[in-house]
C-alpha positions in Angstrom: 19.6 5.2 12.9 17.2 3.7 10.3 14.1 5.3 9.0 11.3 3.3 7.2 13.3 0.1 7.0 15.2 -2.5 9.0 18.5 -4.3 8.2 19.0 -7.8 9.6 21.8 -8.1 12.1 22.2 -4.3 12.5 21.6 -3.2 16.0 20.4 0.4 15.8 17.4 2.6 16.5 14.7 2.1 14.0 11.5 4.0 13.1 9.0 2.6 10.6 5.4 1.7 10.0 3.7 -1.7 10.2 4.0 -2.4 6.5 2.9 -6.0 6.7 -0.4 -5.2 8.5 -1.0 -2.2 6.1 -0.6 -4.4 3.1 -2.8 -7.1 4.6 -5.5 -4.5 5.2 -5.4 -3.4 1.6 -6.1 -6.9 0.3 -8.8 -7.4 2.9 -10.5 -4.2 1.7 -10.4 -5.4 -1.9 -11.8 -8.8 -0.9 -14.5 -7.0 0.9 -15.3 -5.1 -2.3 -15.8 -8.4 -4.0 -12.4 -9.0 -5.7 -10.9 -12.4 -6.0 -8.2 -11.7 -8.6 -6.0 -9.2 -6.8 -2.6 -8.4 -8.3 0.4 -6.7 -6.6 3.1 -4.8 -8.5 6.2 -4.1 -6.5 9.9 -3.8 -6.4 10.0 -6.2 -3.4 9.8 -9.9 -3.0 8.5 -12.2 -0.2 10.7 -13.3 2.7 10.8 -16.8 1.2 12.3 -15.5 -2.0 15.1 -13.4 -0.7 17.8 -16.0 -0.9 17.2 -16.3 -4.7 17.6 -12.6 -5.5 20.6 -10.9 -6.8 19.1 -7.7 -5.4 17.4 -8.6 -2.1 14.5 -6.5 -1.0 14.7 -3.9 1.7 12.4 -4.7 4.7 9.8 -2.3 3.5 9.1 -4.1 0.2 9.5 -7.5 1.7 6.9 -6.8 4.5 4.4 -5.4 2.0 4.6 -8.5 -0.1 4.4 -10.8 2.9 1.2 -8.9 4.0 -0.3 -9.3 0.6 0.4 -13.0 0.5 -0.8 -13.6 4.1 -4.1 -11.9 3.2 -4.6 -13.9 0.1 -4.0 -17.1 2.1 -6.4 -16.1 4.8 -9.1 -15.3 2.1 -8.4 -18.7 0.4 -7.4 -16.8 -2.8 -4.4 -19.0 -3.5 -4.6 -18.6 -7.3 -4.2 -14.8 -7.0 -0.5 -15.4 -6.2 -0.1 -15.8 -10.0 -0.8 -12.0 -10.2 2.2 -11.0 -8.1 4.7 -9.0 -10.2 8.0 -8.2 -8.6 11.1 -6.3 -9.8 9.3 -2.9 -10.4 12.3 -0.8 -9.4 11.0 2.2 -11.2 7.8 3.5 -13.0 8.8 2.2 -16.4 9.3 -1.4 -15.1 6.0 -1.1 -13.2 4.3 0.0 -16.4 5.7 -3.1 -18.3 4.7 -5.5 -15.5 1.2 -4.0 -15.5 0.9 -4.5 -19.2 1.8 -8.2 -18.7 -1.0 -8.5 -16.2 -3.5 -7.0 -18.6 -2.4 -9.6 -21.2 -3.3 -12.5 -18.9 -6.1 -14.7 -20.3 -8.0 -13.9 -17.1 -6.6 -10.5 -15.9 -6.9 -9.3 -12.4 -9.8 -7.1 -11.3 -7.7 -5.1 -8.8 -4.1 -4.0 -8.5 -2.2 -3.0 -5.4 0.9 -0.8 -6.1 3.6 -1.1 -3.4 4.5 2.6 -3.6 3.7 5.8 -5.4 6.4 5.4 -8.1 5.1 2.0 -8.9 1.5 3.3 -8.8 2.5 5.9 -11.5 3.7 3.2 -13.8 0.6 1.1 -13.2 -1.6 4.1 -13.9 0.2 4.8 -17.2 -0.3 1.3 -18.3 -4.0 1.3 -17.5 -4.5 4.7 -19.2 -2.6 3.5 -22.3 -4.8 0.3 -22.5 -7.9 2.5 -21.9 -8.8 0.4 -18.8 -11.4 2.4 -16.8 -10.8 2.8 -13.0 -12.7 1.5 -11.0 -15.3 0.2 -13.5 -12.9 -2.3 -15.1 -10.1 -2.5 -12.5 -9.6 -1.1 -9.0 -6.3 0.4 -7.9 -4.8 1.0 -4.5 -1.4 2.5 -3.8 0.9 2.6 -0.8 2.0 6.2 0.0 -0.1 9.3 -0.3 1.8 11.2 -3.0 0.3 14.5 -3.9 -0.7 13.4 -7.4 -2.8 10.5 -6.1 -5.5 12.9 -4.9 -5.7 15.1 -8.0 -5.9 12.6 -10.8 -9.3 11.5 -11.9 -10.4 9.2 -10.4 -8.5 10.0 -7.2 -6.5 7.0 -6.0 -7.2 5.3 -2.7 -4.0 5.0 -0.7 -2.2 3.8 2.4 -1.0 7.0 4.1 2.1 6.9 6.3 2.5 9.4 9.2 5.4 11.1 7.5 5.7 14.0 10.0 5.5 11.8 13.0 8.1 9.3 11.6 10.5 12.1 10.9 9.9 13.7 14.3 10.4 10.4 16.2 13.6 9.7 14.2 15.0 13.1 14.9 14.2 12.8 18.6 15.9 9.4 18.9 19.0 10.6 17.0 19.3 13.8 19.1 19.1 11.6 22.2 22.0 9.5 21.0 24.0 12.7 20.2 23.4 13.8 23.7 24.8 10.6 25.2 21.9 8.2 25.4 23.4 4.7 25.6 20.2 2.7 26.1 19.7 -0.5 24.0 18.5 0.2 20.4 14.8 1.1 20.2 12.3 0.1 17.6 9.3 2.3 17.0 6.5 1.0 14.8 3.7 3.4 13.8 0.3 2.7 12.2 -0.9 3.8 8.8 -4.2 5.3 7.6 -6.3 4.0 4.6 -7.6 7.0 2.6 -10.7 5.9 0.7 -11.1 7.8 -2.6 -12.6 6.9 -5.9 -10.4 4.1 -7.3 -12.0 1.0 -5.7 -15.2 -0.5 -6.8 -16.9 -3.8 -7.3 -15.3 -6.1 -9.9 -16.8 -6.1 -13.4 -19.3 -8.8 -14.2 
């Protein structure tokens, strides 16, 4: 039984969200707000890069990067790929990668953090550099961690149906314990974008 990720070649029940579509939606929203220089800070890497990694991404991170890249391609924002920062396995690494983005000659006007731990590191870097959100840079995070709604400004996030994911996984596992021998099932749930105060138009 796998929850919130998939493992290639492993035939088992799986419950997860559509990470790729959710990430694509984030970029589309930022493009709609006027952004053309959109960064992503993540511990994952794209599907095309997995064979080069000493530490391959879990499906969750990989799908979010793929969704980000797909949306950039659809929007014709090919140069924004230069703002992708991978290897953010903890908040400290995310903070350092964000600092590198801010040092770019032409820095991004929006950052998409792939999860709440990464988002915390991104936020620390922005606060340390005194970069105003959303006046100077917009920020969106994946995962509705409690702190994202109480900081100022509150952070716009992709919220996962945590209770439903857990309930579905428990039901599938219980069915197996009770003797269910049906082929492995794959349940994919949608996400919800929570609009708060961290997204605005890019600075002029």
